[in-house]
C-alpha angles and dihedrals in degrees: 000000000000093000092055090063095056119113111257094238088060095050098058144334114289095255090060100047118100119229095204099118129149113267089006096142094048094047093044091051092050092050092046090051090052092048093051089048089056091048087069093210121188114278116259094000127122111231134193108239138183121223110199113201091014095170112180092351101260093137089044090058089060091047090053092048088054089055098253130135116227149180121213126208124194138159095218118087089191093058092045089052088055089051090052091049089051089052095229115193098232130083116258130216130187110222149127111249088211089066091057137253112291098211135119118261115276095012101134136053092209146340135227130187124185119202095332110097096074090065089073090063091068127076104222090171133035089245093056118106110183095207092050094045092049092048092048090050096047096045094051092042091051089054094049093055124084118245111284093014120139134225120204121195121190107201146158106227113203094215143344092272091058092049091049090050091053096046093045093055092045091053091046089055091056103264122136125196141084150242127289119195119196117204094001094181096054119082092199102038096037111119129176126210130189113209116196130179133198098228140128089225120102112239123186114246098235134156116237123197127209117195092201137000119248113223116211110194125183094351095125097058092265120154120251108268114260091008122125095262091049092051092047091050091050092050091049091052090052092050090053088052090055095249125146109259129179116250118262117255137170087267094057111125091356111148114242123226114253117258120227 
């Protein structure tokens, strides 16, 4: 029983940890929605985003539903294979975030990362130095973002020292920003997010607390998920990507009667 309570980054390296957890899709979608909200992207505009630690592409699904293009990076070949099997709409790249982001300067309009950043605080190999790996990641990420773009990291810091290590390396790399904590008084629902911005402006590194999260659904002119308009938009995106899509008929997106 004691081993089941261990944090996942202590049980094994990230490429060996399974992501099959109860309610995983629902929780991942909620955290992705919150991360995109904090990115503060332009209204009604499709952006090019980076998903660090993309796993099987659950966060990417939300990005696609919001009309954004994205690239996902993950260290686990197994999880990327799942993403390929799921036919996610983003591009996928195998890579260790501790080795840096191999993208051209100014490539992305923003970056999100869900439950991945804390892995860099652990030395899974003798050659791993958490401060150096964090600094390498943040400096290369900073370069790959366009000026004024934001990066939002949802993470579960183990302690205050770990959080200070992360924020220090981010600030050294040039980021400005701060910490946002949702549900700070709940041990189960509490979630921490590090918001960083590529800007020349000086922003105080403060912690903000949100007693509850406001959910804004269908306020950006987006189609209701799984509705006919949503399905037609998704099929059209796939056609533009050159993928094989079934022809539209009068039965497209029609709900089927339940079978007993």
